[in-house]
MARDRENVO-622721 format. One record per residue: x, y, z of N, C-alpha, C in turn. Coordinates in steps of 0.2 Angstrom, whole numbers, padded with zeros to 4 digits, always signed. Layout:
<recs>
XYZXYZXYZ;...
</recs>
This chain:
<recs>
+0032-0272+0245+0034-0267+0240+0032-0261+0244;+0026-0261+0246+0023-0254+0247+0026-0251+0254;+0028-0257+0258+0030-0257+0266+0035-0254+0268;+0040-0249+0263+0046-0247+0264+0046-0244+0271;+0051-0243+0274+0052-0239+0281+0051-0233+0281;+0051-0229+0276+0049-0221+0276+0041-0220+0276;+0039-0227+0273+0030-0225+0271+0028-0226+0279;+0031-0233+0283+0029-0236+0289+0029-0230+0294;+0034-0226+0293+0037-0220+0299+0031-0216+0298;+0029-0214+0290+0023-0208+0289+0018-0211+0292;+0015-0217+0290+0010-0220+0294+0010-0221+0302;+0014-0221+0304+0014-0220+0311+0013-0215+0315;+0014-0209+0312+0011-0203+0315+0005-0200+0312;+0001-0206+0309-0004-0203+0306-0010-0205+0311;-0015-0200+0315-0021-0204+0318-0024-0206+0315;-0026-0206+0308-0031-0210+0304-0027-0216+0301;-0029-0220+0298-0027-0225+0294-0025-0222+0287;-0018-0222+0285-0015-0220+0278-0016-0226+0275;-0018-0224+0268-0018-0229+0263-0014-0228+0256;-0009-0232+0253-0007-0232+0248-0012-0233+0241;-0013-0230+0237-0021-0232+0233-0015-0229+0226;-0021-0232+0221-0020-0231+0214-0016-0234+0211;-0012-0231+0205-0006-0235+0202-0001-0239+0205;+0003-0237+0210+0007-0240+0214+0005-0245+0217;-0002-0247+0219-0005-0253+0223-0006-0258+0217;-0007-0255+0211-0009-0261+0205-0002-0262+0203;+0004-0260+0204+0011-0260+0200+0012-0266+0206;+0014-0265+0213+0013-0270+0218+0010-0278+0216;+0004-0276+0216+0000-0283+0214+0003-0285+0207;+0005-0283+0203+0007-0286+0196+0015-0288+0196;+0018-0287+0202+0024-0288+0205+0030-0283+0202;+0027-0279+0201+0033-0271+0201+0034-0267+0206;+0039-0264+0206+0041-0260+0211+0038-0253+0209;+0034-0250+0214+0028-0245+0212+0034-0238+0209;+0031-0235+0206+0037-0228+0208+0034-0224+0209;+0028-0220+0207+0025-0214+0213+0019-0215+0220;+0020-0216+0223+0016-0217+0227+0011-0213+0230;+0004-0214+0229-0001-0209+0230-0004-0211+0237;-0007-0206+0241-0008-0209+0249-0017-0205+0248;-0020-0209+0254-0027-0206+0255-0028-0207+0262;-0033-0203+0265-0035-0206+0273-0043-0201+0272;-0046-0202+0276-0051-0199+0278-0050-0191+0281;-0042-0190+0281-0040-0181+0285-0039-0179+0280;-0042-0172+0282-0041-0168+0279-0034-0164+0275;-0032-0161+0272-0026-0156+0270-0024-0154+0278;-0028-0150+0280-0025-0145+0286-0025-0149+0292;-0028-0154+0292-0028-0159+0297-0021-0163+0296;-0019-0163+0292-0013-0171+0289-0007-0164+0292;-0007-0158+0290+0000-0152+0289+0000-0152+0297;-0005-0152+0301-0004-0151+0310-0002-0159+0310;-0005-0164+0309-0001-0169+0314+0006-0172+0309;+0008-0168+0305+0017-0170+0302+0020-0164+0304;+0017-0158+0308+0023-0155+0312+0027-0157+0314;+0033-0156+0315+0040-0158+0319+0041-0166+0318;+0037-0168+0314+0038-0178+0312+0046-0178+0309;+0048-0172+0305+0054-0173+0301+0050-0173+0293;+0043-0174+0291+0039-0172+0285+0037-0165+0285;+0039-0164+0278+0035-0155+0276+0030-0158+0271;+0024-0154+0272+0017-0155+0270+0018-0147+0264;+0017-0148+0258+0017-0143+0253+0010-0145+0249;+0006-0139+0251-0002-0139+0249-0002-0137+0240;-0005-0141+0237-0005-0140+0229-0013-0139+0228;-0018-0142+0231-0025-0139+0229-0031-0140+0235;-0032-0134+0237-0037-0137+0246-0042-0138+0244;-0044-0136+0235-0051-0138+0234-0051-0146+0233;-0047-0147+0230-0046-0154+0227-0044-0159+0236;-0041-0158+0240-0039-0158+0245-0033-0165+0243;-0028-0161+0241-0023-0162+0238-0017-0159+0242;-0012-0161+0242-0005-0160+0244+0001-0164+0244;+0007-0162+0243+0014-0165+0242+0016-0167+0251;+0018-0174+0251+0023-0173+0257+0028-0175+0257;+0034-0172+0258+0041-0174+0256+0044-0175+0264;+0049-0180+0264+0053-0183+0270+0058-0188+0269;+0064-0188+0271+0068-0192+0271+0069-0195+0265;+0071-0188+0260+0071-0194+0253+0064-0195+0248;+0059-0196+0251+0053-0198+0247+0049-0190+0247;+0046-0193+0241+0039-0187+0240+0033-0192+0239;+0028-0190+0241+0020-0192+0240+0015-0188+0239;+0010-0190+0235+0005-0185+0233+0001-0189+0239;-0003-0183+0242-0009-0185+0246-0017-0182+0244;-0021-0185+0243-0028-0184+0242-0033-0186+0248;-0036-0181+0251-0041-0185+0255-0047-0188+0252;-0050-0193+0256-0058-0195+0252-0061-0191+0252;-0065-0192+0244-0068-0186+0243-0073-0190+0237;-0078-0187+0236-0083-0185+0228-0084-0182+0226;-0082-0183+0219-0081-0179+0214-0089-0178+0209;-0088-0172+0207-0093-0169+0202-0092-0166+0197;-0093-0168+0189-0090-0164+0185-0097-0160+0180;-0094-0154+0177-0097-0151+0174-0098-0154+0165;-0103-0153+0162-0102-0157+0156-0095-0155+0151;-0094-0159+0147-0087-0157+0143-0082-0162+0146;-0077-0162+0145-0071-0168+0146-0065-0163+0149;-0064-0157+0152-0059-0153+0154-0055-0157+0161;-0058-0161+0165-0053-0166+0167-0055-0164+0175;-0053-0156+0177-0054-0155+0184-0061-0156+0186;-0062-0158+0191-0068-0158+0194-0072-0152+0196;-0079-0150+0194-0082-0143+0197-0084-0145+0202;-0086-0150+0207-0087-0149+0212-0085-0154+0218;-0083-0154+0224-0078-0159+0229-0083-0159+0235;-0084-0164+0237-0085-0165+0244-0081-0170+0246;-0080-0167+0253-0076-0173+0257-0080-0179+0262;-0077-0183+0261-0080-0190+0263-0075-0194+0269;-0079-0197+0273-0074-0202+0278-0077-0210+0276;-0079-0210+0270-0082-0217+0267-0075-0218+0261;-0075-0223+0263-0065-0228+0257-0070-0229+0252;-0076-0233+0252-0080-0235+0247-0081-0230+0243;-0084-0224+0245-0087-0217+0241-0081-0217+0237;-0075-0213+0241-0070-0212+0237-0068-0217+0231;-0069-0222+0232-0065-0230+0227-0071-0228+0222;-0078-0224+0222-0083-0225+0216-0081-0220+0213;-0076-0214+0215-0075-0209+0211-0068-0209+0205;-0065-0214+0207-0060-0218+0203-0063-0219+0195;-0058-0221+0192-0061-0221+0185-0060-0229+0183;-0053-0233+0186-0054-0239+0185-0053-0245+0190;-0058-0250+0191-0056-0255+0197-0048-0257+0199;-0045-0257+0192-0038-0258+0194-0034-0253+0199;-0037-0247+0199-0034-0241+0203-0039-0238+0208;-0042-0242+0211-0045-0243+0215-0045-0247+0221;-0039-0248+0223-0036-0252+0226-0033-0250+0232;-0034-0252+0240-0033-0248+0245-0027-0252+0248;-0022-0250+0251-0016-0254+0257-0015-0252+0260;-0018-0254+0267-0016-0251+0273-0009-0251+0275;-0007-0247+0275+0000-0247+0277+0004-0249+0284;+0000-0248+0288+0001-0252+0295+0000-0260+0295;-0006-0261+0291-0008-0268+0293-0004-0271+0288;-0004-0268+0283+0000-0273+0276-0007-0275+0274;-0011-0274+0273-0017-0277+0270-0021-0272+0265;-0025-0276+0262-0028-0273+0256-0036-0274+0257;-0038-0266+0253-0045-0266+0254-0047-0265+0248;-0051-0268+0246-0055-0269+0238-0061-0269+0239;-0065-0263+0236-0072-0262+0238-0076-0264+0232;-0072-0264+0226-0074-0264+0221-0072-0271+0216;-0068-0274+0218-0066-0282+0215-0060-0279+0210;-0057-0275+0210-0050-0273+0207-0046-0278+0209;-0043-0282+0212-0038-0286+0213-0040-0292+0208;-0047-0296+0209-0048-0299+0204-0047-0297+0197;-0049-0292+0194-0050-0288+0188-0041-0289+0187;-0036-0286+0191-0030-0287+0189-0028-0295+0188;-0030-0299+0190-0029-0307+0191-0032-0309+0182;-0036-0308+0182-0040-0309+0176-0036-0304+0170;-0032-0298+0171-0029-0293+0167-0036-0290+0162;-0040-0287+0166-0046-0284+0165-0046-0277+0167;-0047-0272+0161-0047-0264+0164-0056-0266+0162;-0059-0262+0169-0067-0261+0170-0067-0255+0175;-0072-0252+0173-0074-0245+0175-0077-0246+0183;-0077-0242+0187-0078-0241+0194-0087-0242+0194;-0088-0240+0189-0096-0236+0189-0099-0239+0180;-0104-0235+0180-0108-0237+0173-0100-0234+0169;-0099-0238+0163-0093-0234+0160-0095-0229+0155;-0101-0228+0155-0102-0221+0151-0103-0215+0155;-0106-0216+0162-0104-0211+0170-0096-0210+0169;-0092-0214+0169-0085-0212+0171-0082-0209+0165;-0082-0213+0157-0077-0208+0153-0081-0202+0152;-0087-0201+0152-0091-0193+0150-0089-0189+0156;-0085-0189+0162-0083-0185+0165-0078-0184+0165;-0073-0186+0162-0066-0184+0160-0061-0185+0154;-0060-0180+0150-0057-0184+0143-0052-0187+0144;-0047-0185+0149-0041-0189+0149-0040-0196+0151;-0047-0197+0153-0047-0204+0156-0047-0208+0149;-0049-0205+0144-0047-0209+0137-0040-0212+0137;-0036-0206+0136-0030-0209+0135-0026-0212+0142;-0029-0212+0147-0027-0215+0153-0028-0224+0150;-0034-0224+0148-0038-0231+0147-0033-0234+0142;-0030-0230+0137-0025-0234+0132-0020-0235+0135;-0017-0231+0139-0009-0232+0143-0009-0238+0148;-0015-0238+0152-0015-0243+0157-0015-0250+0153;-0022-0250+0149-0023-0257+0146-0018-0260+0143;-0015-0255+0138-0009-0258+0134-0001-0258+0137;-0001-0254+0142+0007-0257+0146+0006-0262+0152;+0000-0262+0154+0000-0269+0158-0004-0276+0155;-0005-0275+0148-0008-0281+0143-0012-0284+0146;-0018-0278+0147-0025-0279+0152-0030-0281+0143;-0035-0283+0143-0040-0283+0138-0044-0277+0142;-0049-0273+0139-0051-0268+0142-0061-0270+0142;-0064-0270+0146-0070-0272+0146-0076-0270+0137;-0079-0273+0135-0082-0271+0130-0085-0265+0131;-0090-0266+0136-0094-0258+0139-0090-0253+0138;-0085-0253+0142-0080-0248+0143-0077-0246+0138;-0075-0251+0132-0071-0249+0126-0076-0245+0121;-0082-0247+0122-0089-0243+0117-0089-0237+0120;-0090-0236+0127-0090-0228+0131-0085-0225+0129;-0079-0229+0127-0073-0224+0126-0074-0220+0119;-0074-0224+0115-0078-0223+0106-0082-0217+0107;-0088-0217+0112-0094-0214+0110-0091-0208+0114;-0088-0207+0118-0085-0200+0120-0079-0199+0120;-0077-0202+0113-0068-0199+0111-0070-0189+0111;-0074-0189+0109-0073-0180+0108-0072-0176+0114;-0073-0178+0120-0072-0176+0125-0063-0174+0127;-0060-0176+0123-0052-0176+0122-0049-0170+0120;-0055-0166+0116-0053-0158+0113-0054-0154+0120;-0057-0157+0125-0057-0153+0131-0051-0154+0136;-0048-0156+0135-0042-0159+0139-0035-0153+0136;-0033-0150+0142-0027-0145+0141-0021-0149+0137;-0021-0145+0132-0015-0147+0127-0009-0152+0130;-0005-0149+0137+0001-0151+0141-0002-0158+0143;-0007-0160+0145-0009-0164+0149-0009-0171+0143;-0013-0168+0136-0012-0173+0130-0006-0175+0129;-0003-0171+0130+0006-0171+0127+0008-0176+0133;+0006-0175+0139+0011-0180+0144+0009-0187+0143;+0003-0187+0142-0001-0195+0141+0001-0199+0135;+0002-0194+0130+0006-0195+0124+0010-0199+0123;+0016-0195+0128+0022-0195+0128+0025-0203+0132;+0020-0206+0136+0019-0212+0139+0018-0217+0136;+0012-0216+0133+0009-0221+0126+0013-0222+0121;+0019-0218+0120+0022-0222+0114+0028-0224+0116;+0030-0226+0122+0035-0231+0125+0031-0237+0131;+0025-0236+0132+0023-0238+0135+0025-0247+0135;+0028-0250+0132+0030-0257+0132+0036-0256+0135;+0039-0251+0139+0045-0250+0142+0042-0251+0150;+0037-0249+0152+0035-0248+0158+0035-0256+0161;+0032-0262+0159+0031-0268+0162+0034-0273+0156;+0037-0269+0151+0041-0275+0148+0036-0281+0144;+0031-0275+0142+0025-0279+0138+0024-0278+0133;+0027-0284+0128+0031-0283+0118+0024-0282+0115;+0026-0277+0111+0023-0273+0108+0015-0269+0110;+0016-0266+0116+0011-0264+0119+0011-0257+0116;+0017-0254+0113+0017-0246+0110+0013-0247+0107;+0014-0254+0098+0011-0253+0094+0004-0254+0096;+0003-0258+0101-0006-0257+0100-0009-0252+0104;-0006-0249+0107-0009-0240+0109-0009-0237+0102;-0004-0238+0096-0006-0234+0094-0013-0234+0089;-0011-0242+0088-0018-0244+0084-0026-0241+0087;-0024-0242+0095-0031-0241+0098-0032-0234+0098;-0028-0228+0099-0030-0225+0097-0033-0221+0091;-0030-0225+0085-0034-0223+0079-0042-0226+0079;-0042-0233+0082-0047-0236+0081-0054-0233+0086;-0050-0229+0092-0057-0226+0097-0056-0219+0093;-0053-0217+0089-0054-0208+0085-0053-0203+0091;-0048-0207+0093-0043-0201+0097-0035-0199+0095;-0035-0201+0090-0029-0199+0085-0031-0192+0083;-0037-0191+0081-0041-0187+0077-0037-0178+0081;-0035-0180+0087-0035-0175+0093-0028-0174+0093;-0025-0179+0089-0017-0178+0092-0012-0179+0086;-0014-0181+0081-0010-0181+0075-0014-0184+0070;-0020-0179+0068-0026-0179+0062-0022-0182+0054;-0017-0181+0054-0015-0181+0047-0014-0190+0047;-0014-0193+0051-0012-0202+0050-0018-0202+0046;-0022-0201+0050-0029-0203+0046-0029-0202+0037;-0027-0198+0035-0028-0196+0030-0022-0200+0026;-0018-0205+0031-0014-0210+0027-0016-0216+0025;-0022-0218+0029-0026-0223+0029-0028-0225+0022;-0026-0230+0018-0028-0231+0014-0024-0229+0008;-0020-0224+0008-0017-0220+0004-0011-0225+0000;-0011-0227-0007-0008-0231-0006+0000-0227-0010;+0006-0232-0010+0012-0231-0014+0014-0236-0019;+0021-0234-0020+0023-0238-0026+0024-0243-0022;+0022-0250-0027+0023-0256-0025+0030-0258-0027;+0034-0257-0031+0041-0259-0031+0046-0256-0023;+0042-0252-0020+0046-0249-0015+0041-0251-0006;+0035-0252-0007+0033-0253-0001+0027-0258-0002;+0027-0262+0004+0021-0267+0003+0015-0263+0005;+0015-0260+0008+0007-0257+0013+0009-0249+0011;+0001-0249+0014-0001-0241+0015+0003-0237+0017;+0002-0230+0015+0004-0225+0021+0003-0226+0027;-0003-0226+0031-0003-0228+0038+0001-0235+0039;-0001-0241+0036+0003-0248+0040+0010-0244+0039;+0012-0244+0034+0020-0243+0034+0023-0239+0040;+0019-0233+0043+0020-0229+0048+0020-0231+0054;+0014-0237+0055+0015-0240+0059+0021-0247+0061;+0022-0249+0057+0026-0255+0057+0034-0251+0057;+0035-0246+0054+0041-0240+0057+0042-0240+0064;+0035-0238+0067+0036-0235+0074+0036-0242+0077;+0033-0247+0076+0033-0253+0079+0041-0256+0080;+0044-0253+0075+0052-0258+0075+0056-0252+0077;+0055-0247+0081+0061-0242+0082+0060-0242+0088;+0067-0240+0091+0068-0240+0099+0065-0233+0101;+0063-0232+0106+0058-0230+0111+0060-0222+0109;+0066-0220+0108+0069-0212+0110+0069-0210+0100;+0067-0215+0096+0064-0211+0089+0059-0213+0087;+0054-0217+0090+0048-0217+0089+0042-0211+0087;+0044-0205+0092+0039-0198+0089+0041-0198+0081;+0047-0199+0080+0051-0196+0074+0047-0201+0067;+0046-0208+0071+0043-0214+0066+0037-0211+0065;+0033-0209+0068+0026-0208+0068+0025-0202+0062;+0030-0198+0061+0030-0191+0059+0032-0192+0051;+0037-0198+0051+0041-0196+0045+0039-0196+0038;+0032-0200+0039+0030-0199+0031+0022-0199+0032;+0021-0194+0037+0015-0192+0037+0011-0188+0032;+0017-0185+0029+0014-0179+0025+0014-0180+0015;+0016-0188+0016+0013-0191+0012+0009-0189+0005;+0002-0190+0008-0003-0189+0005-0004-0181+0004;-0003-0176+0007-0003-0170+0005+0002-0167+0001;+0009-0171+0001+0012-0168-0004+0011-0172-0010;+0008-0177-0011+0007-0181-0016-0002-0176-0020;-0005-0174-0016-0011-0171-0017-0011-0165-0021;-0005-0162-0017-0003-0154-0019+0001-0153-0024;+0006-0157-0024+0011-0155-0027+0012-0163-0034;+0008-0166-0032+0007-0174-0038+0014-0178-0038;+0018-0178-0031+0022-0182-0028+0023-0182-0022;+0027-0188-0021+0029-0187-0014+0035-0184-0011;+0039-0183-0015+0046-0181-0015+0049-0173-0010;+0051-0173-0007+0051-0169-0002+0047-0169+0007;+0043-0175+0007+0039-0174+0013+0044-0177+0018;+0049-0177+0019+0054-0177+0025+0053-0170+0028;+0053-0166+0023+0053-0158+0025+0048-0156+0028;+0042-0157+0023+0034-0155+0025+0033-0161+0033;+0037-0166+0033+0036-0169+0038+0039-0166+0047;+0042-0163+0045+0049-0160+0050+0043-0155+0053;+0041-0149+0046+0035-0145+0048+0030-0146+0054;+0026-0150+0051+0022-0155+0054+0024-0154+0061;+0028-0161+0063+0029-0163+0068+0032-0156+0073;+0035-0152+0072+0036-0145+0074+0030-0141+0077;+0024-0143+0073+0018-0137+0074+0014-0143+0078;+0014-0148+0077+0009-0151+0083+0013-0153+0090;+0019-0154+0089+0021-0155+0098+0023-0149+0100;+0025-0143+0096+0024-0135+0100+0018-0136+0104;+0013-0137+0099+0003-0136+0103+0003-0141+0110;+0008-0148+0109+0006-0153+0114+0012-0148+0119;+0015-0146+0118+0020-0141+0125+0026-0148+0125;+0030-0150+0122+0034-0153+0121+0040-0149+0122;+0047-0150+0124+0051-0146+0123+0055-0145+0118;+0057-0140+0116+0060-0137+0109+0067-0142+0109;+0071-0144+0114+0074-0149+0113+0073-0154+0109;+0068-0159+0114+0065-0165+0110+0063-0163+0102;+0060-0158+0101+0056-0156+0096+0061-0157+0090;+0067-0151+0090+0072-0152+0086+0072-0157+0085;+0075-0163+0090+0079-0170+0089+0076-0173+0083;+0068-0173+0086+0063-0177+0081+0063-0174+0075;+0062-0167+0073+0063-0163+0068+0066-0166+0063;+0074-0164+0066+0080-0166+0063+0081-0173+0060;+0077-0179+0063+0077-0185+0061+0073-0187+0055;+0068-0182+0055+0063-0184+0050+0067-0180+0045;+0069-0176+0043+0071-0172+0039+0078-0175+0035;+0080-0179+0039+0086-0184+0036+0085-0190+0033;+0079-0193+0035+0078-0200+0036+0079-0202+0028;+0078-0197+0023+0079-0200+0015+0087-0198+0014;+0088-0194+0017+0098-0194+0016+0101-0199+0013;+0102-0199+0007+0109-0205+0004+0104-0210+0004;+0099-0210+0001+0094-0215+0001+0095-0222-0003;+0100-0220-0009+0103-0226-0014+0110-0226-0016;+0112-0223-0008+0120-0223-0007+0123-0221-0012;+0120-0217-0016+0125-0212-0021+0127-0205-0018;+0126-0204-0012+0129-0195-0011+0136-0197-0013;+0138-0192-0015+0148-0192-0016+0150-0192-0007;+0156-0196-0008+0160-0197+0000+0161-0190+0003;+0164-0186+0000+0164-0179+0003+0158-0175+0006;+0154-0176+0003+0146-0172+0005+0145-0177+0012;+0145-0184+0010+0142-0188+0015+0147-0186+0021;+0152-0187+0021+0157-0185+0028+0155-0178+0032;+0153-0175+0027+0149-0167+0030+0144-0169+0031;+0139-0171+0031+0132-0174+0032+0134-0177+0039;+0139-0182+0039+0140-0187+0045+0144-0182+0051;+0147-0177+0047+0149-0173+0054+0144-0169+0057;+0143-0165+0052+0135-0162+0054+0131-0166+0059;+0130-0170+0058+0123-0174+0063+0126-0178+0066;+0133-0181+0069+0136-0184+0075+0131-0185+0079;+0127-0182+0083+0124-0182+0089+0118-0185+0089;+0115-0185+0082+0110-0190+0079+0111-0194+0076;+0116-0198+0075+0117-0201+0069+0116-0210+0071;+0117-0212+0079+0113-0218+0081+0107-0219+0079;+0104-0213+0082+0096-0212+0082+0093-0212+0072;+0096-0209+0067+0097-0209+0062+0095-0216+0059;+0102-0219+0059+0103-0226+0056+0097-0229+0060;+0095-0231+0067+0089-0233+0069+0083-0233+0065;+0080-0228+0063+0075-0223+0060+0075-0228+0055;+0080-0226+0051+0083-0229+0044+0080-0237+0042;+0083-0240+0049+0082-0249+0046+0077-0250+0050;+0073-0246+0053+0066-0248+0054+0063-0248+0047;+0063-0239+0044+0061-0240+0040+0061-0244+0034;+0068-0248+0032+0067-0251+0028+0066-0257+0029;+0063-0261+0037+0062-0266+0036+0053-0264+0037;+0051-0260+0038+0044-0256+0039+0042-0257+0033;+0045-0259+0026+0043-0257+0019+0039-0263+0017;+0041-0269+0021+0039-0276+0020+0042-0277+0014;+0047-0275+0010+0053-0276+0005+0059-0280+0007;+0060-0280+0012+0068-0280+0014+0068-0283+0020;+0075-0288+0021+0075-0289+0026+0083-0287+0029;+0086-0287+0035+0092-0285+0037+0092-0276+0036;+0097-0275+0037+0098-0267+0038+0099-0263+0033;+0098-0257+0033+0098-0251+0028+0104-0250+0025;+0105-0253+0020+0111-0249+0018+0114-0244+0017;+0111-0239+0015+0112-0231+0018+0114-0230+0026;+0112-0232+0031+0113-0233+0036+0121-0236+0039;+0120-0240+0036+0126-0245+0036+0132-0239+0033;+0132-0238+0027+0136-0233+0025+0138-0227+0030;+0132-0223+0031+0134-0219+0039+0137-0220+0044;+0137-0226+0047+0140-0229+0051+0147-0230+0050;+0148-0233+0046+0156-0235+0042+0159-0228+0043;+0156-0225+0039+0159-0217+0036+0162-0214+0043;+0156-0215+0049+0157-0212+0054+0164-0214+0060;+0163-0222+0059+0169-0224+0060+0177-0223+0057;+0174-0224+0050+0183-0220+0049+0183-0215+0051;+0181-0210+0051+0183-0202+0052+0184-0202+0059;+0181-0206+0063+0185-0207+0071+0191-0206+0070;+0191-0213+0065+0198-0216+0068+0204-0211+0064;+0202-0207+0058+0206-0202+0057+0206-0196+0060;+0204-0198+0067+0204-0190+0069+0201-0183+0068;+0195-0184+0066+0191-0178+0061+0188-0175+0067;+0188-0169+0067+0183-0166+0075+0176-0164+0073;+0174-0169+0076+0166-0168+0074+0163-0162+0080;+0167-0158+0083+0165-0151+0088+0170-0148+0090;+0167-0142+0090+0172-0136+0092+0178-0137+0096;+0176-0139+0102+0178-0142+0106+0184-0148+0104;+0184-0152+0099+0187-0155+0098+0193-0153+0093;+0193-0147+0091+0197-0144+0086+0206-0144+0092;+0211-0143+0089+0216-0142+0093+0220-0136+0095;+0216-0130+0092+0216-0126+0092+0211-0123+0095;+0211-0115+0102+0207-0113+0106+0204-0106+0105;+0203-0102+0109+0202-0097+0110+0208-0092+0109;+0213-0094+0114+0219-0091+0114+0224-0091+0108;+0221-0097+0104+0226-0096+0097+0222-0092+0093;+0215-0090+0093+0210-0085+0088+0215-0079+0090;+0216-0077+0098+0217-0072+0100+0225-0071+0097;+0228-0074+0097+0236-0074+0095+0237-0073+0086;+0231-0077+0084+0230-0075+0075+0229-0068+0074;+0223-0065+0077+0223-0059+0076+0215-0058+0074;+0212-0064+0076+0204-0067+0072+0201-0060+0077;+0196-0055+0075+0193-0053+0078+0187-0055+0082;+0185-0056+0086+0181-0057+0092+0173-0059+0086;+0172-0054+0082+0166-0056+0078+0166-0063+0074;+0172-0065+0071+0173-0069+0067+0175-0075+0069;+0177-0074+0076+0180-0081+0080+0174-0088+0079;+0169-0086+0080+0163-0092+0081+0164-0095+0074;+0163-0092+0068+0162-0093+0061+0168-0097+0058;+0175-0093+0060+0180-0097+0058+0182-0103+0061;+0182-0104+0066+0180-0110+0072+0176-0115+0067;+0170-0114+0065+0166-0118+0061+0168-0122+0054;+0171-0117+0051+0172-0117+0044+0180-0123+0045;+0183-0120+0049+0189-0125+0051+0186-0133+0053;+0183-0133+0058+0181-0139+0057+0176-0142+0051;+0174-0141+0046+0169-0141+0042+0177-0145+0037;+0180-0139+0037+0187-0140+0030+0191-0147+0033;+0190-0147+0039+0194-0153+0044+0191-0161+0040;+0184-0162+0039+0182-0168+0038+0183-0170+0032;+0186-0167+0027+0188-0168+0021+0197-0168+0019;+0199-0164+0025+0207-0163+0024+0211-0162+0029;+0215-0170+0029+0219-0172+0032+0224-0169+0037;+0226-0162+0032+0229-0158+0035+0229-0153+0041;+0221-0153+0039+0218-0149+0046+0215-0151+0049;+0219-0157+0052+0216-0162+0059+0223-0160+0062;+0227-0158+0062+0235-0157+0066+0234-0150+0068;+0237-0148+0073+0237-0143+0079+0242-0137+0075;+0248-0141+0068+0251-0136+0065+0245-0134+0061;+0243-0139+0057+0238-0137+0051+0231-0133+0053;+0229-0132+0058+0224-0129+0060+0228-0122+0061;+0233-0121+0066+0235-0113+0066+0238-0112+0061;+0241-0115+0056+0242-0112+0050+0235-0109+0047;+0229-0113+0047+0223-0110+0044+0222-0103+0048;+0221-0102+0051+0220-0097+0058+0225-0092+0055;+0230-0092+0051+0236-0089+0050+0232-0085+0044;+0229-0089+0040+0226-0087+0030+0221-0082+0034;+0218-0082+0040+0212-0079+0039+0216-0071+0044;+0221-0068+0046+0223-0062+0050+0219-0057+0044;+0219-0053+0046+0214-0046+0042+0220-0041+0043;+0224-0041+0036+0229-0033+0037+0224-0029+0036;+0227-0023+0041+0222-0017+0041+0226-0011+0036;+0221-0009+0030+0223-0004+0026+0227+0001+0029;+0233+0002+0025+0238+0007+0024+0235+0015+0024;+0238+0019+0028+0233+0026+0027+0236+0029+0022;+0231+0032+0018+0235+0035+0012+0238+0042+0013;
</recs>
């Protein structure tokens, strides 16, 4: 899987032996197609740049100090790192303090974190070089440190999250000494840049999708909690542990319920699932009741995920799901009001219903589908069949009609939104004629001069 023609072409112009290393090699040994291929050799970046000149490959330096660069060519892109030995300062800030380049592959392997990621594939020969027994560990589905577990984990706080992601996504057990070292040095995660934590966390919550390891995402969340790493990501979850709920609605405490809802949610909904009940303890303590937790939960989501550098679009989508997950809980909302809600939230309705279903099953008190979600789906289908517009673009009038009706520019957007919402419950406003008649009622007659 690693001997693709472009890699072979690249290796053929290297004076030194070029190796693939890291996750791509691990994935290949596990029988999966490698995604991002990392490369290494004993050549320094400037030497690589010289040897690739006029070959069709382009070299883009990324960090001369760390000996890294990007190699692009023929539709492929690779990360290259020269063999090196790293030294780290106290703390877990991720970047090595000092780097010394070496020609010894074994020394380069020793600077890495886990043996499963310290296997080298000689691209020209199609052979593996395994100085630390990583192939055996992969066969045993074991994650083991390349050196003393304490030494490896105290060097770089990001390794704490890598350990969780790799072990869970691959279905590996973790060497007990490595696990305990990770627990001991959990506080180093505070030194890692927020964006790197967010990047790893976004992968962790969907890690079951990487290699189709069932339940990997839930195992990962439980592991983050057990190791004490969730303290630096979503500490409010810790307050949910052991916090009771009404036994006529819930079988589990708040934390266990959240984890079960997370487990049952599809990948695109899981972040909202983690936050959906996260402020129940806070609400109960401060107000005496849990009501309104959907709104405080959405506020918390926005705060935490902004800090972790998630995109505004993703944050708002998840926040809306959290805010809406309690809507029409008892299926008692009036039909007209429900139709307006469905129209307004059509873009997230599929995910909202999925969250409602997971929330329903995650209570431990029910089986099957959430009646509220079913009602929303049925309402949406009915509205579609009736020709209800779900966006301004779906209206049968446009800017030209607004101009012809004499609607002032400042009022046009507001007028179209009003028309769209009224059409949710008024069949007359779903035809071109009805919509043009509505616009006619909005014409502003100028005052006569006295």
